[in-house]
Wavefront OBJ file of the C-alpha trace (Angstrom):
o trace
v 0.000 0.000 0.000
v 1.526 3.299 -1.064
v -0.322 5.411 1.485
v -0.853 4.895 5.191
v -3.552 2.273 5.626
v -5.501 4.648 7.863
v -6.134 6.773 4.755
v -7.482 3.983 2.565
v -10.959 4.879 1.291
v -13.812 3.269 3.163
v -17.522 4.171 3.260
v -17.213 7.727 1.923
v -14.326 8.452 4.282
v -11.156 6.570 5.258
v -10.466 3.651 7.604
v -9.426 6.139 10.287
v -12.373 8.441 9.601
v -14.757 5.491 9.835
v -13.219 4.365 13.128
v -13.484 7.877 14.575
v -17.134 8.096 13.493
v -17.899 4.765 15.177
v -16.218 5.971 18.381
v -18.122 9.255 18.250
v -21.425 7.442 17.735
v -20.858 5.748 21.094
v -21.603 9.109 22.703
v -18.423 9.159 24.764
v -17.518 12.360 26.554
v -14.208 12.394 24.727
v -12.610 10.560 21.797
v -8.815 10.595 21.660
v -7.091 9.495 18.461
v -3.407 8.624 18.653
v -1.421 9.326 15.499
v 2.048 7.991 14.808
v 4.023 7.685 11.603
v 3.162 10.378 9.054
v 0.857 12.009 11.628
v 0.381 15.250 9.664
v -0.678 13.327 6.580
v -2.971 10.965 8.487
v -4.590 13.734 10.564
v -6.508 14.983 7.511
v -8.831 11.989 7.946
v -10.036 13.626 11.158
v -10.837 17.057 9.695
v -14.197 18.259 10.938
v -14.575 15.495 13.525
v -14.946 16.319 17.225
v -11.974 14.236 18.319
v -8.802 15.075 20.194
v -5.848 14.047 18.016
v -2.535 13.491 19.780
v 0.787 12.511 18.263
v 2.908 9.674 19.579
v 6.399 10.823 18.676
v 7.712 7.462 19.860
v 5.392 5.351 17.680
v 8.300 3.190 16.522
v 8.625 1.841 20.092
v 5.386 -0.063 19.600
v 1.796 -0.339 20.744
v 2.568 0.306 24.418
v 3.776 3.811 23.655
v 0.602 4.632 21.711
v -1.584 3.371 24.547
v 0.389 5.487 27.028
v 0.024 8.627 24.894
v -3.708 8.048 24.440
v -4.436 7.468 28.116
v -2.242 10.422 29.146
v -4.390 12.634 26.900
v -7.670 11.250 28.215
v -9.645 13.465 30.567
v -11.369 12.378 33.771
v -13.428 9.386 32.661
v -14.427 6.173 34.405
v -13.833 3.881 31.402
v -11.348 4.056 28.529
v -11.724 2.095 25.298
v -8.942 0.994 22.965
v -9.884 0.395 19.359
v -7.831 0.144 16.187
v -8.311 1.905 12.869
v -7.830 -1.326 10.939
v -10.894 -3.148 12.337
v -13.710 -1.619 10.246
v -16.382 -4.112 11.292
v -16.411 -2.879 14.895
v -19.691 -1.179 15.757
v -20.807 1.320 18.367
v -23.063 -1.405 19.767
v -20.057 -3.623 20.411
v -18.149 -0.755 22.038
v -21.210 0.023 24.162
v -21.392 -3.625 25.299
v -17.752 -3.459 26.414
v -18.303 -0.243 28.375
v -21.528 -1.511 29.949
v -19.795 -4.690 31.042
v -17.340 -2.572 33.029
v -20.125 -0.503 34.572
v -22.553 -3.314 35.310
v -20.458 -6.435 35.517
v -18.054 -5.648 38.300
v -15.074 -6.322 36.052
v -12.201 -3.929 35.394
v -11.420 -5.090 31.843
v -13.786 -6.085 29.030
v -12.148 -7.480 25.920
v -13.266 -8.771 22.557
v -12.945 -12.467 21.862
v -12.454 -13.688 18.297
v -10.649 -16.581 16.661
v -9.814 -17.966 20.096
v -7.930 -14.863 21.202
v -8.723 -11.837 23.304
v -7.912 -8.381 22.049
v -9.155 -5.043 20.855
v -11.436 -3.372 21.028
v -11.304 -3.505 24.796
v -12.464 -1.348 27.684
v -10.693 -0.586 30.958
v -11.968 0.854 34.212
v -10.095 3.787 35.696
v -8.467 1.417 38.199
v -6.546 -0.141 35.272
v -5.236 3.195 33.906
v -1.957 3.075 35.904
v -1.127 -0.307 34.363
v -1.926 1.028 30.889
v 0.296 4.049 31.506
v 3.132 1.703 32.499
v 3.098 -0.284 29.228
v 6.372 -0.217 27.346
v 7.643 -1.209 23.938
v 5.502 -3.403 21.775
v 3.574 -4.717 24.767
v -0.015 -3.787 24.182
v -3.078 -4.183 26.349
v -3.157 -7.927 25.685
v -0.646 -8.355 28.516
v -3.168 -6.839 30.938
v -6.029 -8.855 29.519
v -4.117 -12.094 29.986
v -2.412 -11.381 33.273
v -3.937 -8.277 34.816
v -4.884 -8.015 38.441
v -8.516 -7.190 37.679
v -11.398 -9.366 36.569
v -11.683 -9.708 32.782
v -14.965 -10.129 30.893
v -14.908 -11.494 27.363
v -17.446 -10.467 24.730
v -17.625 -12.545 21.564
v -17.413 -10.586 18.320
v -16.059 -12.771 15.490
v -16.203 -9.914 12.961
v -13.511 -8.057 14.921
v -11.050 -10.571 13.506
v -11.359 -8.753 10.179
v -8.469 -6.347 10.103
v -6.678 -4.598 7.302
v -2.994 -5.458 7.506
v -2.241 -6.144 3.854
v -3.361 -4.986 0.443
v -5.179 -8.310 0.039
v -7.104 -7.651 3.282
v -8.148 -4.261 1.961
v -9.218 -5.671 -1.408
v -11.332 -8.262 0.385
v -12.872 -5.510 2.540
v -13.924 -3.319 -0.379
v -15.150 -6.315 -2.353
v -17.227 -7.610 0.581
v -17.872 -4.591 2.850
v -18.848 -5.184 6.454
v -22.340 -4.316 7.622
l 1 2 3 4 5 6 7 8 9 10 11 12 13 14 15 16 17 18 19 20 21 22 23 24 25 26 27 28 29 30 31 32 33 34 35 36 37 38 39 40 41 42 43 44 45 46 47 48 49 50 51 52 53 54 55 56 57 58 59 60 61 62 63 64 65 66 67 68 69 70 71 72 73 74 75 76 77 78 79 80 81 82 83 84 85 86 87 88 89 90 91 92 93 94 95 96 97 98 99 100 101 102 103 104 105 106 107 108 109 110 111 112 113 114 115 116 117 118 119 120 121 122 123 124 125 126 127 128 129 130 131 132 133 134 135 136 137 138 139 140 141 142 143 144 145 146 147 148 149 150 151 152 153 154 155 156 157 158 159 160 161 162 163 164 165 166 167 168 169 170 171 172 173 174 175 176 177 178 179
C-alpha cells in the first residue's frame, strides 16, 4: 500500500475516519485518536470530527507507547476504550457492550474475543489506567487482559477478527464490505 492504511478509502471516508465516526457514535464524553508515523498526513482523515488528536512521537517503540500517549491525553473518565483503525467491522453497539460490562459487571477489563484470542477493542476501568500508563515497547493491552490483576470479561465478536494489515485484506474488505 503506497499510502498509510488509515487513509485507505472506506464508506465515503477513510479507515481512520470510519473508526473515529464509530467511536463518536458511542456518545463518549471524549474521543482521543493517537497518530504515529506520518501524523500530519494521516490527521486529515479527522478534519471536521470532534476528536482530540494526539501525536505519539515514539510510535516506533510499539503499541505500548501509543496506549500510554492516548491514556495520558484522556480526561477524567471512568472507562477508557482501545480500538484500532484497521478493524472496520467494529460497531458502536459492540463498544457500548464493552463499556456496559465494566459498569454493570463488576469487572475492570472487558475485551473482545475472536478466533480464540482476546484483544481489541477492549475497555478498561479507571483502576486499570496506571497499568496502561506503564506499558512499554511493543507490549499492548493484551498483557493486561491475559495477566492483569482485575477481573476480565470477554465479549464474543467474530467480525472483529477482520483487520486490514495487507493490500489483500483491503481488497477483500472493499469487495465484501462489512455491515
